[in-house]
GUZADO-155215 format. One record per residue (C-alpha): residue in one letter; x negated, y, z. Coordinates in steps of 0.05 Angstrom, whole numbers, padded with zeros to 5 digits, always signed. Layout:
BEGIN
aXYZ;...
***
This chain:
BEGIN
k+00556-00606+00074;n+00552-00525+00081;h+00558-00533+00168;i+00499-00507+00205;p+00515-00512+00276;l+00500-00452+00319;t+00490-00500+00385;s+00494-00570+00389;d+00550-00602+00358;f+00564-00647+00422;w+00564-00583+00470;w+00607-00548+00419;a+00656-00608+00424;l+00654-00614+00494;t+00667-00539+00504;q+00724-00532+00459;p+00788-00503+00502;r+00831-00570+00495;g+00839-00645+00486;n+00815-00702+00534;y+00746-00728+00534;i+00766-00782+00477;i+00793-00724+00438;r+00729-00682+00446;l+00686-00747+00432;l+00720-00758+00367;g+00716-00692+00350;w+00639-00697+00351;f+00638-00752+00311;l+00684-00729+00261;l+00645-00670+00251;k+00581-00719+00239;v+00620-00752+00189;f+00657-00693+00155;a+00587-00655+00149;r+00562-00712+00108;v+00620-00726+00058;i+00652-00659+00042;t+00618-00607+00016;e+00671-00549+00044;v+00731-00553+00079;t+00772-00488+00076;v+00835-00474+00119;d+00888-00419+00095;m+00893-00386+00162;d+00944-00339+00140;s+00987-00397+00125;f+00998-00414+00193;v+01016-00352+00224;l+01087-00358+00200;l+01092-00417+00243;a+01080-00371+00305;r+01135-00326+00282;e+01179-00380+00271;k+01166-00407+00347;e+01191-00336+00369;r+01249-00330+00325;a+01271-00401+00355;l+01256-00381+00434;s+01292-00308+00423;t+01349-00345+00383;h+01362-00411+00429;c+01323-00397+00493;e+01281-00451+00487;r+01212-00466+00458;p+01223-00511+00395;h+01172-00574+00390;v+01130-00566+00327;v+01125-00625+00275;l+01077-00622+00230;i+01082-00655+00162;p+01022-00662+00117;t+01013-00705+00053;h+00993-00771+00055;r+00937-00786+00004;s+00881-00811+00057;f+00869-00837+00117;f+00821-00773+00122;d+00893-00736+00130;f+00913-00741+00199;l+00841-00744+00222;l+00831-00674+00179;l+00888-00643+00207;s+00880-00655+00282;f+00813-00638+00275;v+00829-00569+00251;c+00873-00565+00306;f+00820-00581+00357;a+00763-00538+00323;l+00811-00473+00307;p+00851-00464+00373;e+00868-00392+00336;i+00915-00426+00288;g+00959-00428+00345;v+00976-00505+00333;d+00966-00557+00391;i+00928-00612+00383;p+00981-00667+00350;h+01009-00728+00371;i+00991-00770+00307;a+01055-00814+00284;a+01018-00877+00255;i+01044-00938+00229;d+01049-01000+00284;e+00993-01037+00246;f+00943-00982+00267;s+00950-00998+00336;r+00931-01069+00326;i+00861-01049+00293;p+00808-01070+00342;i+00767-01005+00372;l+00800-00959+00327;g+00870-00981+00352;y+00847-00965+00430;l+00819-00901+00402;a+00881-00878+00373;k+00923-00893+00436;a+00869-00859+00476;a+00872-00794+00430;q+00956-00801+00448;a+00982-00830+00378;i+01046-00851+00376;f+01062-00917+00335;l+01121-00929+00291;k+01150-00982+00250;r+01155-00971+00174;g+01209-00997+00136;i+01268-00996+00182;g+01313-00962+00138;k+01348-00924+00191;a+01335-00890+00261;d+01291-00932+00304;p+01317-00931+00382;d+01245-00956+00400;l+01219-00895+00367;s+01270-00843+00397;a+01256-00873+00459;k+01181-00859+00447;l+01193-00788+00424;i+01235-00768+00480;e+01187-00793+00530;l+01128-00760+00492;k+01175-00690+00499;q+01184-00705+00577;h+01112-00709+00584;h+01099-00643+00561;t+01117-00587+00598;d+01123-00537+00549;t+01130-00556+00477;a+01103-00622+00441;t+01064-00626+00369;i+01073-00680+00325;e+01040-00703+00262;v+01076-00751+00211;f+01079-00768+00136;i+01145-00765+00114;e+01115-00801+00051;g+01107-00864+00096;k+01049-00889+00062;r+00988-00860+00021;s+00998-00849-00046;r+00956-00895-00091;d+00952-00847-00146;r+00960-00778-00118;r+01025-00775-00148;f+01083-00758-00090;v+01123-00812-00059;k+01190-00806-00048;p+01201-00776+00025;k+01227-00818+00079;t+01277-00802+00129;g+01274-00852+00188;f+01235-00808+00231;l+01273-00748+00222;r+01337-00791+00242;c+01297-00811+00310;l+01275-00731+00324;a+01349-00714+00312;n+01371-00762+00361;t+01325-00739+00416;g+01355-00667+00422;g+01329-00605+00429;d+01301-00555+00371;h+01242-00571+00319;i+01202-00529+00277;l+01176-00574+00212;l+01111-00554+00183;p+01099-00573+00111;v+01028-00578+00104;c+00987-00594+00039;i+00922-00624+00041;s+00886-00623-00022;y+00826-00665-00040;e+00777-00660-00103;r+00759-00732-00082;i+00797-00777-00042;p+00750-00828+00004;e+00784-00888-00011;q+00810-00871-00082;s+00778-00927-00116;a+00807-00982-00069;l+00877-00942-00076;t+00865-00942-00150;s+00855-01020-00156;e+00923-01019-00124;a+00956-00975-00165;d+00934-01018-00221;g+00967-01074-00194;a+00916-01108-00137;s+00944-01131-00071;r+00940-01088-00016;d+00890-01100+00034;c+00907-01104+00107;l+00884-01048+00160;r+00826-01077+00196;l+00756-01062+00229;n+00712-01106+00174;t+00649-01103+00141;s+00675-01060+00084;l+00685-00998+00141;l+00622-01011+00165;s+00590-01003+00105;w+00626-00942+00087;l+00599-00902+00149;k+00526-00933+00132;s+00542-00895+00067;v+00564-00835+00099;f+00503-00827+00148;l+00455-00842+00091;g+00488-00785+00053;e+00512-00823-00006;i+00583-00804-00008;n+00609-00735-00033;i+00685-00718-00038;g+00671-00646-00051;r+00716-00598-00022;v+00785-00602+00014;h+00830-00542+00029;i+00896-00542+00079;t+00948-00499+00077;a+01015-00493+00108;s+01085-00477+00077;d+01144-00441+00103;p+01168-00475+00165;v+01238-00509+00165;p+01276-00506+00224;m+01322-00564+00252;t+01361-00546+00310;s+01398-00598+00356;s+01470-00563+00337;s+01464-00565+00263;e+01487-00627+00214;t+01430-00648+00184;n+01430-00678+00110;f+01358-00716+00122;v+01351-00731+00047;q+01361-00664+00026;l+01311-00637+00086;g+01260-00687+00057;e+01265-00664-00015;i+01261-00591+00013;l+01193-00608+00059;q+01163-00641+00001;k+01191-00588-00047;r+01143-00540-00010;q+01084-00583-00001;k+01077-00593-00081;e+01082-00515-00082;k+01017-00511-00043;v+00976-00565-00080;l+00910-00538-00108;v+00877-00554-00178;s+00802-00553-00183;s+00759-00558-00248;f+00739-00630-00225;h+00815-00648-00234;i+00821-00605-00303;n+00768-00645-00324;a+00789-00705-00313;g+00856-00693-00343;a+00818-00664-00405;k+00780-00730-00408;v+00841-00779-00409;l+00877-00738-00452;g+00830-00717-00500;l+00847-00641-00497;h+00802-00583-00481;a+00804-00565-00411;e+00820-00494-00423;t+00881-00521-00450;i+00895-00555-00386;r+00880-00501-00341;a+00931-00449-00386;a+00988-00498-00387;l+00977-00501-00308;l+00979-00429-00302;s+01044-00425-00343;v+01076-00470-00294;g+01053-00432-00232;c+01005-00482-00211;n+00944-00456-00152;f+00881-00468-00168;w+00826-00472-00113;p+00805-00409-00080;g+00733-00377-00084;q+00677-00397-00128;e+00676-00467-00165;i+00625-00515-00141;d+00601-00568-00189;s+00581-00622-00140;l+00623-00681-00164;t+00621-00720-00225;l+00678-00763-00255;p+00685-00836-00244;q+00669-00884-00300;s+00743-00928-00284;l+00794-00898-00335;s+00847-00909-00279;e+00807-00877-00226;q+00808-00817-00277;w+00874-00819-00286;t+00891-00813-00208;i+00847-00751-00206;m+00891-00715-00261;l+00954-00742-00230;q+00937-00686-00177;y+00982-00645-00218;s+01024-00688-00253;h+01085-00662-00216;f+01083-00598-00250;f+01099-00636-00318;a+01152-00682-00291;p+01207-00637-00313;f+01186-00633-00393;f+01203-00713-00389;a+01273-00704-00364;k+01305-00716-00427;s+01258-00755-00470;h+01227-00804-00418;p+01268-00800-00361;h+01236-00863-00325;w+01162-00833-00340;c+01191-00761-00307;e+01213-00801-00245;w+01145-00837-00247;l+01105-00773-00250;d+01149-00737-00194;p+01196-00792-00153;g+01221-00742-00107;l+01245-00698-00164;h+01322-00683-00163;e+01335-00610-00187;a+01294-00600-00247;i+01263-00532-00256;i+01296-00503-00324;y+01237-00489-00377;p+01252-00469-00450;e+01252-00535-00487;d+01242-00491-00556;p+01187-00464-00554;i+01150-00485-00486;g+01090-00459-00504;k+01030-00487-00545;d+00985-00508-00481;i+01044-00541-00447;s+01066-00568-00516;a+00995-00600-00520;v+00993-00635-00452;v+01068-00661-00457;s+01048-00690-00527;a+00987-00722-00500;l+01016-00752-00438;s+01077-00775-00481;a+01020-00808-00533;q+00992-00841-00473;f+01062-00864-00445;e+01088-00892-00513;a+01022-00932-00521;a+01027-00957-00456;e+01092-00985-00465;q+01073-01018-00536;i+01012-01054-00504;f+01065-01080-00449;e+01110-01104-00499;d+01057-01129-00545;t+01028-01174-00487;v+01099-01199-00466;q+01109-01227-00538;l+01033-01258-00535;l+01050-01294-00473;k+01119-01313-00492;s+01084-01347-00550;k+01029-01384-00508;g+01095-01422-00472;f+01107-01371-00414;s+01183-01361-00421;s+01181-01304-00371;p+01118-01273-00359;q+01111-01238-00286;c+01086-01168-00281;g+01019-01190-00247;h+01008-01239-00308;i+01018-01186-00359;i+00969-01135-00322;q+00915-01193-00317;y+00920-01202-00394;v+00917-01133-00411;s+00854-01125-00367;e+00820-01180-00403;s+00841-01150-00477;n+00793-01088-00457;s+00848-01042-00472;s+00834-00964-00473;t+00902-00957-00444;p+00893-00947-00365;l+00925-01013-00325;l+00954-00958-00276;l+01000-00938-00342;v+01013-01013-00358;n+01032-01031-00281;a+01078-00973-00284;v+01113-00999-00344;a+01114-01066-00318;c+01151-01037-00256;m+01196-01001-00296;k+01215-01056-00345;l+01217-01116-00294;g+01251-01081-00234;e+01195-01096-00192;f+01197-01024-00157;k+01228-01060-00097;s+01185-01079-00039;i+01192-01142+00003;e+01250-01133+00062;p+01216-01147+00129;a+01238-01218+00150;c+01216-01274+00189;v+01213-01330+00138;t+01223-01393+00188;s+01290-01415+00172;h+01296-01491+00148;t+01331-01485+00077;t+01353-01514+00015;s+01341-01489-00053;t+01400-01443-00046;s+01371-01399+00011;r+01317-01346+00010;g+01281-01364+00070;f+01243-01425+00080;s+01202-01461+00135;f+01146-01503+00097;r+01143-01553+00149;k+01212-01584+00158;r+01197-01662+00165;f+01229-01735+00171;r+01228-01762+00236;n+01250-01821+00274;i+01322-01794+00279;s+01393-01819+00288;s+01442-01816+00226;a+01476-01759+00272;s+01418-01718+00260;p+01435-01656+00214;v+01372-01658+00175;q+01390-01669+00103;a+01369-01740+00065;l+01305-01727+00018;f+01339-01757-00045;h+01414-01757-00063;q+01449-01819-00086;s+01468-01813-00169;t+01529-01842-00186;k+01510-01841-00261;k+01449-01880-00254;v+01467-01941-00211;a+01392-01965-00213;m+01376-01912-00173;e+01372-01900-00098;k+01369-01849-00047;i+01313-01844+00007;d+01345-01843+00077;s+01305-01802+00126;a+01325-01838+00187;n+01276-01901+00161;f+01224-01853+00166;r+01175-01891+00215;d+01123-01839+00249;s+01109-01774+00260;e+01077-01754+00194;s+01100-01709+00144;f+01129-01731+00072;g+01114-01692+00019;a+01057-01654+00048;w+00993-01667+00090;g+00995-01676+00169;y+01037-01681+00227;a+01115-01665+00225;d+01114-01621+00281;s+01052-01579+00249;g+01042-01535+00186;f+01039-01467+00167;v+01093-01420+00159;v+01093-01348+00140;e+01126-01287+00179;v+01134-01215+00148;n+01129-01158+00199;q+01165-01087+00196;e+01108-01061+00159;g+01111-01110+00107;m+01053-01147+00123;k+01051-01227+00112;h+01022-01267+00168;v+01011-01347+00172;k+01023-01374+00229;m+01013-01450+00244;k+01068-01493+00281;g+01062-01536+00344;n+01001-01536+00385;r+00955-01597+00360;y+00900-01554+00332;s+00858-01492+00359;i+00898-01449+00312;s+00965-01466+00327;g+01011-01417+00345;k+00962-01356+00322;s+00981-01309+00276;l+00932-01306+00221;p+00941-01230+00183;n+00894-01246+00126;v+00904-01311+00099;v+00963-01287+00045;s+00921-01219+00029;f+00863-01263+00023;f+00891-01306-00034;e+00926-01248-00063;k+00855-01212-00075;a+00824-01277-00094;t+00875-01298-00147;k+00903-01224-00161;i+00972-01251-00154;k+01026-01224-00101;i+01056-01278-00065;d+01131-01258-00043;p+01150-01303+00019;l+01222-01304-00006;k+01207-01336-00069;v+01183-01402-00059;a+01170-01453-00115;f+01215-01509-00093;p+01247-01532-00025;l+01216-01587+00012;i+01282-01625+00001;p+01296-01633-00072;d+01369-01626-00093;d+01374-01692-00136;p+01307-01732-00145;l+01317-01811-00155;i+01276-01871-00156;h+01281-01939-00188;r+01320-01993-00141;s+01275-02053-00118;d+01269-02115-00166;l+01269-02155-00101;d+01336-02188-00085;a+01370-02208-00022;f+01329-02280-00023;d+01259-02248-00036;i+01275-02207+00021;e+01295-02264+00067;k+01225-02303+00052;l+01191-02241+00069;e+01228-02234+00136;e+01208-02310+00154;i+01136-02284+00152;v+01144-02232+00202;n+01182-02276+00252;n+01253-02247+00223;e+01239-02180+00253;k+01272-02141+00196;q+01246-02075+00217;r+01182-02098+00189;i+01210-02107+00123;s+01238-02045+00079;t+01262-02030+00010;s+01281-01962+00033;a+01272-01909-00014;l+01230-01874+00029;d+01188-01923+00052;r+01172-01943-00012;a+01163-01872-00036;r+01113-01861+00021;h+01069-01927+00004;g+01073-01911-00072;t+01042-01845-00068;g+00979-01818-00035;h+00965-01744-00023;s+00933-01730-00083;q+00964-01656-00115;a+01005-01692-00166;d+01033-01737-00109;m+01059-01683-00070;f+01078-01639-00126;m+01125-01709-00160;i+01157-01708-00089;r+01171-01638-00076;t+01195-01626-00152;g+01237-01694-00144;t+01208-01730-00203;l+01187-01792-00167;n+01230-01836-00221;t+01172-01818-00267;i+01123-01867-00236;r+01140-01938-00215;l+01140-01947-00130;p+01128-02010-00097;d+01191-02055-00091;a+01184-02073-00019;v+01135-02052+00047;i+01125-02100+00088;w+01080-02094+00159;p+01043-02155+00180;a+01016-02158+00254;d+00966-02208+00253;e+00919-02247+00201;t+00968-02307+00200;e+01021-02262+00171;v+00973-02240+00122;e+00955-02306+00102;a+01027-02331+00097;l+01046-02266+00057;i+00987-02281+00002;v+01010-02355-00001;l+01087-02335-00018;s+01063-02282-00065;v+01018-02329-00104;r+01071-02376-00107;e+01126-02323-00122;s+01082-02286-00176;w+01087-02226-00132;c+01031-02166-00132;l+01005-02140-00071;i+00968-02073-00057;p+00935-02065+00012;f+00957-01994+00046;g+00923-01964+00107;g+00933-01890+00123;g+00958-01870+00053;t+00907-01807+00052;n+00873-01825-00009;v+00867-01770-00067;s+00853-01819-00127;h+00920-01854-00139;s+00895-01917-00112;t+00952-01934-00078;r+01001-01923-00133;c+01031-01977-00172;p+01016-01998-00239;p+01069-01987-00293;k+01112-02042-00314;s+01080-02047-00382;l+01015-02070-00348;e+01052-02100-00287;p+01115-02129-00298;r+01110-02174-00232;p+01149-02148-00168;i+01098-02109-00126;i+01093-02104-00050;s+01059-02052-00012;v+01020-02090+00055;d+01019-02039+00105;i+00967-02059+00159;k+00970-02007+00208;l+01010-02055+00265;m+00937-02092+00258;d+00903-02041+00308;r+00879-02069+00366;i+00805-02073+00390;l+00791-02146+00395;w+00731-02144+00431;i+00668-02103+00453;n+00598-02121+00460;e+00570-02066+00502;e+00494-02098+00511;d+00492-02103+00427;g+00532-02041+00413;v+00583-02073+00372;a+00661-02085+00369;h+00709-02124+00331;v+00771-02081+00306;q+00824-02095+00266;a+00832-02059+00202;g+00899-02022+00211;i+00875-01978+00271;t+00874-01906+00251;g+00812-01860+00261;k+00838-01818+00306;c+00866-01879+00356;l+00798-01917+00347;a+00758-01856+00367;s+00811-01842+00429;e+00800-01920+00452;m+00723-01918+00448;e+00719-01849+00484;l+00761-01885+00542;r+00706-01933+00545;g+00648-01883+00536;y+00632-01891+00464;t+00637-01859+00406;i+00642-01890+00329;g+00601-01841+00296;h+00650-01837+00232;e+00690-01773+00224;p+00713-01765+00164;d+00769-01705+00147;s+00826-01748+00143;i+00809-01785+00212;e+00879-01771+00245;f+00910-01817+00193;s+00862-01860+00154;t+00848-01926+00177;l+00784-01970+00189;g+00807-02018+00130;g+00812-01955+00081;w+00747-01931+00095;i+00714-01995+00081;a+00757-02004+00013;t+00737-01931-00008;k+00667-01933+00021;a+00681-01871+00060;s+00635-01820+00090;g+00639-01780+00150;m+00618-01703+00167;k+00566-01737+00226;r+00537-01781+00175;n+00467-01746+00192;k+00464-01777+00257;y+00512-01838+00257;g+00499-01858+00178;n+00565-01874+00133;i+00606-01929+00135;e+00565-01978+00102;d+00516-01964+00154;i+00566-01966+00208;v+00606-02040+00190;k+00564-02099+00203;d+00617-02148+00180;v+00684-02160+00158;r+00739-02214+00150;v+00776-02219+00086;a+00847-02244+00067;g+00837-02275-00005;p+00889-02308-00052;k+00855-02378-00031;g+00847-02358+00046;m+00807-02323+00096;i+00736-02299+00069;w+00685-02289+00126;q+00604-02297+00125;n+00551-02305+00171;k+00580-02334+00233;s+00540-02309+00285;g+00572-02334+00356;k+00621-02311+00404;k+00630-02235+00402;s+00565-02216+00365;v+00543-02203+00302;h+00469-02214+00260;g+00438-02146+00254;r+00408-02164+00187;v+00407-02231+00143;s+00382-02253+00085;t+00426-02308+00056;g+00445-02279-00016;i+00500-02236-00035;d+00540-02206+00030;l+00607-02204+00032;l+00607-02134+00063;s+00581-02107-00003;l+00636-02140-00042;m+00686-02101-00002;l+00660-02032+00007;g+00688-01990-00055;s+00730-02053-00065;e+00797-02006-00067;g+00842-02060-00047;g+00825-02107-00113;f+00797-02164-00076;g+00838-02173-00020;i+00866-02149+00049;i+00808-02130+00099;t+00841-02150+00163;s+00785-02138+00217;a+00714-02106+00215;t+00659-02109+00270;i+00627-02039+00280;k+00571-02012+00306;v+00582-01966+00376;w+00550-01915+00407;p+00543-01887+00475;m+00581-01820+00486;p+00525-01763+00469;e+00501-01725+00536;c+00516-01658+00499;k+00558-01631+00443;e+00534-01566+00419;y+00555-01520+00359;e+00519-01459+00322;s+00535-01419+00257;l+00486-01381+00211;i+00494-01324+00157;l+00446-01330+00097;p+00449-01274+00040;c+00464-01315-00016;f+00479-01388-00043;e+00408-01406-00070;d+00384-01384+00003;g+00429-01428+00037;i+00410-01485-00009;r+00337-01481+00008;f+00355-01471+00073;v+00404-01542+00080;r+00340-01570+00034;d+00288-01558+00084;v+00342-01587+00147;a+00345-01649+00104;k+00274-01660+00114;m+00278-01663+00190;n+00293-01739+00178;n+00320-01768+00248;l+00316-01700+00280;k+00368-01674+00231;p+00437-01647+00273;a+00494-01697+00271;s+00528-01648+00219;i+00516-01587+00183;r+00553-01557+00130;l+00536-01497+00076;l+00598-01460+00055;d+00596-01423-00009;n+00615-01344-00008;e+00685-01361-00026;q+00696-01410+00025;f+00661-01368+00081;r+00708-01311+00062;l+00774-01364+00067;g+00743-01380+00137;k+00741-01313+00162;a+00808-01298+00133;m+00836-01366+00169;t+00818-01328+00239;s+00870-01293+00284;v+00865-01224+00310;p+00801-01221+00358;r+00801-01193+00425;g+00762-01183+00485;l+00692-01206+00487;q+00703-01239+00414;l+00718-01172+00390;i+00653-01148+00415;q+00614-01200+00385;n+00648-01197+00313;a+00639-01124+00315;m+00562-01135+00331;i+00554-01191+00280;a+00591-01141+00226;f+00541-01082+00241;i+00484-01120+00238;g+00508-01149+00174;s+00522-01081+00145;m+00458-01057+00166;q+00418-01110+00138;s+00401-01089+00064;t+00395-01169+00042;i+00459-01192+00069;s+00526-01172+00032;m+00593-01198+00052;h+00602-01202-00031;s+00549-01258-00030;a+00534-01281+00042;v+00541-01355+00055;c+00556-01392+00122;t+00527-01448+00155;t+00559-01492+00205;i+00521-01535+00245;s+00541-01593+00301;f+00493-01623+00347;e+00500-01693+00391;g+00451-01718+00438;s+00410-01700+00488;s+00394-01636+00522;s+00322-01645+00501;e+00337-01671+00429;i+00382-01617+00418;k+00327-01563+00442;l+00285-01590+00398;q+00331-01591+00338;k+00353-01512+00352;q+00284-01493+00355;i+00263-01529+00287;i+00338-01503+00257;g+00311-01429+00281;d+00245-01430+00243;i+00280-01452+00184;a+00331-01399+00186;a+00281-01348+00194;k+00238-01374+00133;h+00305-01358+00097;g+00332-01300+00123;g+00389-01324+00163;i+00419-01290+00222;f+00456-01334+00278;s+00528-01317+00292;g+00543-01360+00350;s+00567-01425+00372;r+00639-01403+00369;i+00644-01396+00301;g+00606-01461+00293;k+00660-01497+00339;a+00710-01459+00300;g+00689-01485+00229;y+00698-01552+00257;d+00762-01546+00288;l+00790-01515+00224;t+00764-01574+00187;f+00833-01617+00205;a+00878-01552+00205;i+00856-01526+00137;a+00883-01590+00108;y+00949-01567+00118;l+00939-01502+00070;r+00942-01533+00009;d+01015-01559+00005;f+01032-01496+00043;a+01007-01461-00015;m+01047-01502-00061;t+01107-01473-00032;y+01084-01414-00060;h+01073-01430-00131;f+01001-01453-00119;l+00968-01524-00134;a+00904-01537-00097;e+00857-01595-00089;s+00791-01620-00069;f+00737-01665-00109;e+00672-01685-00091;t+00601-01714-00120;f+00535-01725-00096;v+00488-01684-00132;p+00412-01695-00128;w+00376-01628-00101;s+00340-01618-00164;r+00416-01610-00205;l+00444-01578-00145;e+00451-01501-00168;p+00457-01510-00240;l+00516-01562-00229;v+00556-01517-00184;k+00550-01454-00225;a+00563-01499-00293;t+00627-01525-00253;k+00654-01465-00230;e+00644-01428-00298;r+00682-01491-00330;i+00742-01482-00287;h+00746-01414-00305;q+00733-01423-00376;e+00789-01470-00379;h+00832-01428-00334;k+00828-01370-00375;s+00840-01413-00449;r+00904-01427-00423;s+00920-01355-00407;l+00948-01379-00342;p+00964-01328-00290;g+00916-01294-00239;l+00847-01323-00226;p+00832-01395-00202;f+00803-01393-00137;v+00739-01442-00133;s+00690-01451-00081;c+00652-01502-00053;r+00608-01534+00007;v+00551-01568+00017;t+00571-01627+00070;q+00523-01695+00078;l+00450-01686+00071;y+00404-01741+00039;d+00331-01746+00024;e+00351-01750-00052;g+00408-01693-00053;a+00475-01672-00024;c+00544-01683-00027;v+00581-01622-00055;y+00652-01613-00047;f+00695-01566-00095;y+00757-01532-00079;f+00804-01512-00137;c+00865-01470-00127;m+00905-01439-00187;n+00980-01406-00189;f+01029-01444-00227;e+01089-01392-00225;n+01119-01404-00300;v+01072-01446-00327;s+01095-01505-00364;k+01081-01579-00333;p+01037-01543-00277;s+01012-01612-00249;l+00993-01636-00312;v+00947-01570-00332;f+00920-01573-00265;a+00898-01643-00269;e+00869-01626-00343;i+00823-01570-00312;e+00805-01614-00259;a+00786-01672-00307;a+00749-01618-00339;a+00711-01601-00280;r+00693-01672-00271;e+00662-01688-00335;e+00620-01619-00320;i+00600-01651-00259;i+00576-01716-00288;a+00546-01677-00353;n+00498-01639-00301;g+00478-01701-00259;g+00531-01705-00204;s+00565-01774-00184;l+00634-01798-00209;s+00650-01795-00132;h+00612-01791-00064;h+00665-01822-00019;h+00737-01810-00049;g+00733-01865-00093;v+00757-01888-00159;g+00824-01905-00159;k+00868-01898-00227;l+00854-01818-00226;r+00782-01827-00239;a+00781-01896-00271;p+00777-01865-00340;f+00707-01839-00328;m+00685-01912-00309;d+00659-01932-00369;g+00614-01870-00372;v+00579-01892-00312;n+00575-01959-00306;s+00548-02010-00368;k+00594-02061-00396;c+00563-02118-00371;f+00567-02096-00303;k+00641-02080-00312;d+00649-02153-00340;l+00611-02182-00288;l+00662-02148-00237;l+00719-02176-00276;s+00693-02249-00288;f+00681-02247-00207;k+00753-02227-00192;r+00781-02278-00238;s+00741-02332-00206;f+00783-02324-00139;d+00840-02285-00154;e+00863-02323-00215;k+00935-02298-00219;n+00910-02227-00200;t+00956-02224-00138;f+00913-02161-00117;g+00937-02129-00181;v+00926-02052-00154;r+00881-02037-00220;n+00835-01993-00181;g+00766-01971-00213;a+00736-02026-00262;f+00799-02062-00257;a+00838-02010-00285;
***
């Protein structure tokens, strides 16, 4: 800040005697940055003279010039910038501009990585634990490139200190350097800061928060904006070198000892200012002069020149501690006997403690040591009290993060930084995760885990382990045979067997998520931000090697079928003795007795399916005749039938009633073999289709014929036409094509007394509208299997749209987003096919689900981030995103875009491009896999939806989120819940709102039940604030307890009387919704 340029800074940078044009350009840019954030940079010029002398001595002794290795302390990203800048700006110190040895992760940061490479940086892998051959090869190549000698800059601490304490030195680089041959001079350098630029973020990590990935993001751009607005001041910086240390090729080097020597010399050069002393006085409750006197007694150096009071202490107690810890290593030896763990914490690299007189040690030193001891003991006591409190609440083995969370909520006067240190000491969590690729298929005895091992149609010779093992103790149980699993779907998780997320940990310890297979746009792409996003959002650290349970349970059991061999023979007769269409295998019964709720998946994954009733058999009829015969047989034999479509429900609608309510045998009727398109009337725009066809197959078949069905739910890959009707489904393109009740024109139903149909209209046609009393379709919409089996339906079809386009929009906040989509809803028939508003949490999740951008995509992202950072009205902490899908003629879409643009301008929106819009819709089908992937790492998650009137939407969303947080906190659960929402289908009266709730369940007793209780509380809050019980997921058994509160008793009695009138024996006794 005291910099006064004598000439143009740019001209100065260009005329420096050393450096390529990239280095000169960076030198000019850094000068601008430093001049705005640093009060003063001072360099101890005399300390660098020793380097020149050592170089001359080495040359005279060994007759060759030694290579120079600069070894600075590492407290900030500014370290390598400052030291390199000093070498560039002050050639008189006799140090060449160094090649910076940066971690490999840095090379992958967009733009910054490129500039680092252009500035001659070299990149190394961290955490190898030994000499890395690749790094040795790079160093050899670097030396050969220089005709004279090479100068290299490396941090032997390996990573930045999070709280200014010294980090134990690493030896890998030194070993690699020795392997390259030649002589080297190692120059320890100490960079002392009054305030560290990224101290707030680093302190958060010291408090126990997760580390952020290195990346070019809006936070960095916002920081640069603050820099150039003069809002950042880190005070003074001092750079000084210590005595150089020679490392010759002829000597046997003890690298551990060498690292200790280098760090010891760095410690001797640490400077302390009044800013550091005042922080110590504040946190220890001592006078500043007492601390200054104690530091003088232990040989501490103080800042040269006149003190400049330009800094104020931060409000954060932990951050005040980190400022004080600038000089913590000076007091570490005094704790060697009384508090050895704290001695090591204060100075992890301390091995040979300086001998101080034990008694007396001086009143000033004694005061500081006593104050520190009191703080350490208070932190230990808080830790113990918190552990006991959590144990009393049912958490048998509280984890570090859970303890820190509870302490942070208690408003303790002891800094989290110290409590986190105690937790690490007590729980042994000093060890870091070993780099590994976590992709091996394992059982529970293995440490690695590949989440998506699935069951396929394989021979018995396959090495796949059976999902369930037969018990010799319970003869009424049977195992699940994976060879009987009939399709390519997963069991125990959403989706296809060949797709799903896995975690990979690279050499830097960064956790990357990748999707297996090639079905989706993100398949095979590395997603580096997913794990870190959830760690930050939930305050839970995720260990990829610590899985909640394997996909293949150890010994889960299910009850045997109640049907005997004679019963099976009767069923086989119905399907023309095709025995493969009848199954009593445990796997088929388990799949058809569950859906895709978190509770279903949790039971499968934990092997507790024996706690619920499963169907006694599964049958696959191929046509209406077989369905009718099955119903007749079931009525005669007194069997109960449950229709089964795609099994994608999250409402427990395909679960069997317990035997206490339904003692009869239960048969699941899977209609997926009834998947034919019976006819298409192109002139009328209708088609007659069997109800077992999946949405994906139906859409594909229609597309081949030049038509679209217009219905596209998130589950379209697996859900069926019959299931859509039975649940009264809705799709994302409802704005253009309508809901399922608008698309289906007629149905055929197999009931207890025969086929049910209505309004016969002639060959291959259907009436558009009739007035002939109550219609059959209305009865079947939302019937959830209680009235019969839907065998086929006549649906509307549309010609494929001329154009399909996408767009996306960033808005300042959720309230602005609501007003925007409310205005879009007023567009009536001109509404886009789909428009979805993502709240800030879901928007940030979507950003985390993207791969590392490259090329034009990188430039576009940088521009959007830059514009967003410059817009004072848009912050990434509150911004929301709207994704838009257009379908229609080019002129229609052009008009829609024009109207959307006008509405967006009204509400402060910024268009972010069609690529983001399309990616949002493509991600819809892949993101469904995320929930069950998260379950592997101790997270339960679920979505639930509601219709909300516009007048109640904002307060309902706020109240529901608050209720989930309150319920979570009242149970003292670990971490924070992740709660997000999106607004999807738009109506004149309101909109559908999807909520997403995720919580960590490690060390939680009966976690699935706890989750269900919180979800039920959220549903109570939704209804109390004017939302519906369901918009399109249906009721099933999960939400049935709420039915009496939303419908009158008379209406319920009417439905029950109607059902009894034609299903006298309750053959379709699935007991969903009003019939529960």
